[in-house]
C-alpha positions, 0 to 999 in steps of 0.5 A: 837337170830339167825341172818339171813343174805342174801348176795346179789348183782344183779351184778355177779362177786363181790365176793358174794359167796366167801364171803358167804363160807369164812364168814361162815367158819370164824364165825364157827371158832369163835364158832358160829353155822352157816348154809349156804343156797345156793339159787343160781342156780350155786351151787357154795357155795355148791362146795365151801364147799366141796360138789359135786352139781351134786350128791345131793339127795335133795337140797333146791329146794325140800325144797322150792317147795315139802315140804321137811323139811330142817333138811332132806336136810341139810348136815354137812360140817366138813372140812369147819366147817358149815352146808350146805343147798345145791343148784344146777341148779335145782333151775332154775325151782324154779324161774318159779314155784314160779312166777306161785303161787298166794300166798305166793310165797315170803315166801317159804324160811321163812316157810323152815327156821322156823323149824331149824333157831334157831339151829344156831347163824347165817344163811347165805343165798347165793343169785343168781346174779339178783333180782328174786323171789329166791333173793326176798325169801331171803330178805323176810326171812332175818333180814338183808343184807350184800352186797359185792361190788367191787369198780368199775365204775358201783358199785353205779349204781347197789347198787342204784337198789338193795337198791330200792329192799330192800325198796320195801321188807321193805314196802311190806313183811318184815318191820324189814329188815335192811342193815347189811353192805356194804363190799369192795371186790377184794380191791386194795388200790393202785388203784386210781379208787378203793380209789375214789369209796371207799370214795364216798361209805363212804361219802354216807353211812357212818357207813353202809360201813364196815371197813374190806376190802377183798383184791385181793388174789390168795389163795381165788380164788384157794380154791374152786377148792379144795372144802374148805374155804381159811380159811382152804385151806391157813389159813395164807394168806391175804385172809384168814385173811381178812375174819377172821377180817370180822367175827370179825367186824360182830360179834361185829356190830350184837352181834352174 
């Protein structure tokens, strides 16, 4: 059965898009059929997959608002190893138009994915760094949430707000929504604050905290400028290896 996973955190700069792209590539390298949906107006997941967001003939916006079939818009990214439903700055308009709709505004992505989701083992949705209608659409469509989190002072506060939103979505439109895991990113075990926050997360969330951590790594930061996941750009780097371990942990955890 296809698993639809929303990667979300309303706090920017936590490695959400980096995780989305590199997890997609790592799962694909393990023979999973993967679709990455770029629902962030910044379009960074699109660029990181080797696609120029400025020259798109169609994007996820056309699927959400104009009735285009997702299959007509999905691009193959052979260098990255997965399929992409691309996004760019045009998505900013989607937020306004979705808010103006009186009915079904939170289910546009559900309907868009209905026809094609079963063609993939995993659908990863890169959400915007805010709790807006695009994020609500992602959470309504998803089976579960993967939360990238940097171990810093405000991490717990931001996570609490996100979990409240997840509960609201469960109560209103998606009763089956789960927390698939909390992922520690930009991890530096030498840092005492990192260790302290990590312990708080482990004590509070238990098994929801993934064992895998993603370290700070220059190769991970360089890869997007080459339009490649780090698993292709620097295969043997620490960052690449960490994302492969993450993919294997999720395969075991979610029976992917």
